[in-house]
N, C-alpha and C positions, 0 to 999 in steps of 0.2 A: 504494500500500500504506500509505503514511504517513497518508493521509486516512482509510482504513478504521480503522486503529488509533486515530487521534485521535477519530474519531466514536464508536467503541466505548467508549473511555475516558470520553468526555463522557456517554454514555448510562449507564454504570455509576456515575459520580459524581453524576448527577442522579436516580438511582433512589431513591425514598422507602424508608424502612425496610420490609423484607419484600417489596420489589418486585424482587428479583433475578431471579425467573423471568420477569417481564415484560421486564426489561432484556435478558435473554439472548435472548428471542424477538425483540426489536427488533433486536439485533445480528445474529442469524441472517438476518433479513429484509434488513437493509442489505447484508450481505456477499453473500447470494444474489442480490439485485437487481444489485449492482455486477458480479458475475461472470456474470450472465445465466444463473443455474443454475435447475433445476427444483425443487430442494429442498436443504435443509441440515439437518444434525443436530449435536447435541452429545452425545457419549458419555461415560459414566462408567465408568472401568476399576476392576475389583476391585483390592484392595491388592497382590495378587501378579501382576496383569496378565493373568490367565488368562481373564477374562470381561469383556465390554463390554455396557453397557446404554444404549440410546438414552433420554435423559432430556428432550430437547427436539427438536422438529422444526418446520421452516418449509417451506411449500410455496408455489410460485408460483401465481398466479391460474389456476384451472382444472386444477391438478395435485392428484390425490388423495393422501391420507395413506397411508403404509405402516407406521405405528406400530400395534402391537397394540392392539386396543380392548378 
């Protein structure tokens, strides 16, 4: 777990200005690969916590996206 957190921190620190989205995608890929997952998501919760929106998705090779297009 410490390697995952350290790796994610390094990706965020190395992200160029405006590259946060790319950094998040990289972190999702690293975590998903480490956990041998099919996909990973980052959700944004509304201020009151009543709604969640998927803002990033990572899919393993050969796994189709489930995000709305």
